[in-house]
N, C-alpha and C positions, 0 to 999 in steps of 0.2 A: 344488088341495086335493082329494085323493082320498078321504079319510075324516077326519071331525073330530067332536069333542065340545067344547063350550064355546068355539067360535070365534064372533066377531062375524058376524052374518048379512049385513052389508052390505060390510064390508071386512076379511075374515078375515086376508088376507095382502097386504102391500104390498111390491112390488119397488121398493126405493129406488134401487138402482144395482147394478152388477155385484158379486155376492157379498154384498149387503146386503139384509136383509128385516126388516120389522116384522110381528109376529104380534099381532093384537088379540083379546083374550079377550071372550067374550060376557057372562060374569059376572066382575066383578073379584075378584081374590084379596083377602083381608082385610088383607094386608101384602105388601110387596115381598120378603119372605123365603122365598117358595116356591121349590121345587127345579125346575130346568129341565134336561132332558137333550136334547142335540142330536146327531144322527148324520147323516152325509152320504155320498152315493155320487157319484163323478165319473167319467165315461167312457161311451163309446158303442161299439156294434159289437163287443162282447166285450173291449174294452180298458178298463182302469181305471187311474186315477192317484190318487195320494194327495191328500187334501184334509183340512183341519182346520176344524171349526166351533166357534165361540165365541159367548158372549153378549158383545155389544160392551162395551168396558171401562168407559166412564163410568157413574157411579152412576145417571144418569138413563136408562140403557138398559134397566133392568129395573124396570118400574112395576107397580102393582097391576092395570092394565088392558091392558098390552102388554109384549112383550119384543122387543128388537132383536138380531138375530143376524148373524154374518158367516161367510163361507166363504172360506178362503185356501188356495192351493197351497203346496207346500213352499218356494217361491221366497223369501219369501212375497209373494204378490200376490192381490188379490181375484179370485175366480172364481165363476161360476155353476155349480151342481151339478144333476145330473139328479134326484136324490132328496134331500130334506131332511126328516128325521124328527124331530119334536119332541114331547116329553111333558113336562107340568108337573104337579107335585104340591104341594098345599098347602090351607090352609083358605080357604073362601070364605064 
């Protein structure tokens, strides 16, 4: 975590597996209807490859206190990305 606002101070980011992360909010949102934007960069040494980031599909993956995201290659297969940028907007 390079910069953050409203992330949990103890476990802000949990690496669950290749291409899977949980982001834990410091202050819960008032409902699970907040907006989340995710952008990723994959590649090193001047080369980049395509990757797609998503909120995990099950309804339980976007909670008032956390969001679970995935990063997939175009294959599709779960992959880790060098940069994962997340912004969330909503009422707390």
